[in-house]
C-alpha positions, 0 to 999 in steps of 0.5 A: 499500500505504501509502494501505491502512495508513493507511486501516485504522489510521483506522478502528481508531482512529476512536474517538479521533476523537469528529467520524468515525462515527454519534453513539451515545451520550456521548463521555466521557474519565476523565482520573483514575488511577482506573477509574471506571463512568457509569449516567446518569439521567433524573430526580435519582437512581440507577435501582434497575431499571437495575444496572449491572455489574463485568462479564458472564461470557462463553464466547469460545473454550469458555473462560469470560471476562470481558467489561466492560461499555461504560460502565467506565471506565479511567485515562486513558481515553476510552470512548463511553455508551451512549445508546440515541436520544440525541436523543431522551432529554432530552426523557424527562428532568425539566427538559431536563437529564441526569443521569451518576453516576461510581462508583469501582470499588471501591464496585461491588466492595463494595456492591449497586446497591440499596446505591450508589443508597440511600447515593448511593455516588457519586464525582460527580453531572454535571448538563448541560443540552441547551445544554450537551450540545450544546455540548461536543459531548455529550463529558464528561470527568470530572477 
C-alpha cells in the first residue's frame, strides 16, 4: 500500500522534476514575488498576431470560471511554456535563437496586447541560443 501511495505522489508531482516525462516546451521558474506572463517569439519582437490573455472564461459544472493559461507563472513557482515541436522550433527562429518576453500581470491588466507590442512593455527579454537551451535542458529561471 505504501508503494502505491508513493507511486501516486510521484506521478502527481512529476512536473516538479523536469527530467521526467516527455518535453513539450520550456520549463520556466519564476523566482520573484510577481506574477508573470511569458511569450516567445521567432524574431526580435513580440508577435501582435498571437496575443497573450490574462485568463479564459470557461463553464465548469454550469458555472463560469476563470482558467489561467499555461504561460502564466505565479510568484515563486514553476511552469511549462508549451511550445509544440520545440526541437524543430529553432529552425524557424532568426539566427537559431529563441526570444522569451516576461510581462507583468499589471501590464497585462492595464494595456492592450497591441500597446504591449508597440511600446515594448515587457519586464525582461531573454535571447537564448540553441546551445544555451540544450545546455540548460530547456530550463529558464527568471530572477
